[in-house]
PAKOL-94295 format. One line per 5 residues: number of its first residue (from 0); for each residue z, x, y of C-alpha. Coordinates in steps of 0.2 Angstrom, whole numbers. Example, Ala and Ser with C-alpha at 12.3 -4.5 7.8 and 13.67 -1.06 7.14 Angstrom:
REM PAKOL-94295
0	39,62,-22 | 36,68,-5 $
This chain:
REM PAKOL-94295
0	59,58,75 | 48,46,64 | 61,32,64 | 55,27,81 | 38,23,73 $
5	44,10,61 | 45,-9,65 | 63,-16,69 | 66,-26,53 | 64,-11,42 $
10	75,1,53 | 93,-5,46 | 88,-1,28 | 77,15,31 | 85,23,46 $
15	96,34,36 | 81,41,26 | 76,50,42 | 91,61,42 | 89,66,24 $
20	85,84,19 | 69,79,10 | 62,70,26 | 66,84,37 | 57,96,25 $
25	42,84,26 | 42,83,44 | 43,102,45 | 28,103,33 | 18,90,43 $
30	21,100,60 | 16,116,52 | 0,108,45 | -4,102,63 | 0,119,70 $
35	-13,126,58 | -26,114,66 | -27,105,50 | -33,87,52 | -20,75,46 $
40	-26,57,41 | -23,44,47 | -18,46,65 | 1,49,67 | 3,32,75 $
45	-4,24,59 | 7,33,47 | 18,18,45 | 5,5,48 | 10,-4,32 $
50	28,-7,37 | 23,-11,55 | 9,-24,50 | 21,-32,37 | 39,-34,43 $
55	52,-34,29 | 57,-52,33 | 39,-57,29 | 35,-47,13 | 28,-59,-1 $
60	17,-46,-10 | 17,-28,-12 | 1,-19,-18 | 4,0,-21 | -9,13,-19 $
65	-8,32,-20 | -13,41,-4 | -25,38,11 | -44,40,10 | -47,58,15 $
70	-63,54,25 | -62,55,44 | -62,38,51 | -58,28,35 | -39,28,33 $
75	-28,17,44 | -11,17,35 | -15,2,23 | -17,5,4 | -35,2,-2 $
80	-41,-3,16 | -53,7,27 | -58,5,45 | -75,-3,48 | -89,1,49 $
85	-90,10,32 | -105,12,21 | -104,12,6 | -87,4,3 | -74,14,-7 $
90	-77,11,-25 | -60,5,-30 | -61,-8,-15 | -78,-13,-22 | -70,-17,-39 $
95	-56,-26,-31 | -68,-37,-22 | -78,-40,-38 | -62,-46,-47 | -58,-57,-32 $
100	-75,-65,-32 | -73,-68,-51 | -56,-74,-49 | -57,-85,-33 | -75,-85,-29 $
105	-71,-76,-13 | -84,-63,-6 | -77,-50,6 | -90,-37,3 | -94,-37,22 $
110	-78,-28,27 | -66,-14,21 | -52,-19,33 | -38,-27,24 | -27,-29,40 $
115	-27,-48,39 | -19,-47,21 | -6,-36,28 | -2,-49,43 | 0,-63,30 $
120	14,-53,21 | 4,-42,9 | 13,-25,10 | -1,-12,7 | 9,3,3 $
125	3,20,-2 | 15,31,-11 | 10,45,0 | 7,41,18 | -4,56,24 $
130	-17,67,18 | -27,82,24 | -45,78,29 | -57,81,15 | -43,85,2 $
135	-37,70,-8 | -19,72,-14 | -16,87,-2 | 1,79,3 | 7,75,-14 $
140	25,80,-19 | 29,84,-1 | 42,70,1 | 33,54,5 | 36,48,-13 $
145	54,48,-10 | 53,38,6 | 41,25,-2 | 51,23,-17 | 65,18,-5 $
150	54,6,3 | 51,-2,-14 | 69,-3,-18 | 73,-11,-1 | 60,-24,-4 $
155	67,-27,-22 | 85,-29,-15 | 82,-38,1 | 67,-50,-2 | 66,-64,-16 $
160	51,-69,-26 | 39,-55,-21 | 24,-51,-31 | 22,-33,-35 | 5,-28,-40 $
165	5,-11,-49 | -13,-5,-54 | -14,10,-65 | -1,21,-74 | 5,29,-58 $
170	10,13,-49 | 17,6,-65 | 30,20,-65 | 38,11,-50 | 42,-4,-60 $
175	59,4,-64 | 64,0,-46 | 60,-19,-47 | 71,-33,-54 | 59,-44,-65 $
180	72,-58,-65 | 70,-59,-46 | 51,-55,-44 | 34,-55,-52 | 27,-39,-58 $
185	8,-39,-61 | 3,-23,-71 | -15,-20,-74 | -27,-5,-75 | -32,3,-59 $
190	-48,-4,-51 | -56,13,-50 | -73,15,-59 | -64,27,-71 | -52,13,-77 $
195	-57,-4,-72 | -66,-7,-89 | -49,-5,-98 | -43,-23,-92 | -44,-24,-73 $
200	-59,-36,-75 | -53,-53,-79 | -35,-49,-74 | -35,-62,-60 | -21,-55,-49 $
205	-26,-65,-34 | -24,-82,-42 | -9,-77,-52 | -1,-71,-35 | -4,-87,-26 $
210	2,-98,-41 | 18,-88,-41 | 20,-90,-22 | 17,-109,-23 | 29,-111,-37 $
215	42,-103,-26 | 38,-113,-11 | 30,-99,-1 | 13,-100,9 | -1,-93,-2 $
220	-11,-78,4 | -28,-82,11 | -38,-68,3 | -54,-72,12 | -57,-59,26 $
């Protein structure tokens, strides 16, 4: 069912996933949740927004998040991104912006929407693509992680010189899927207020990313929104 929702460049590599038992189990779970009148975020047409906004052939950077924002109206299928208008901005995003300002003197505090990054080749992938409204991590361990692990493996295999930005211990576990001889892995503490002080400040992921892309003859990311 869901394979019809993903952009065409991803389909050859991912189409078989939709026939796997784990995906059918996940689909049954989501249908049951909807039948119970639970509000699933984001809207169904945005579950695969990360893949649809950044075709496989255009991936230059992959930033991995955990699951969507559980507040109605915020999540739209891109990691760390939220739909405007939103006040106050999510705390992790505020810290990402603080580091961006420190790193490249860019101020994006006026918006929470990272869609322009996605359209430049930044795959903003959450490990879990849905959540129940008001309940963070409600869809953890239901099957999405298996699917998004496959997405990471596909990017590793089919793209070259990608920057994988893995913030925090959870994301860094996914490094096992990435060939460091072929790509750049940036591992730093998570930008959440609970951990940013451990070394996220001053880590300069945005300038490091653009330096690597330039070195590999790729267009740099325009981080200004």
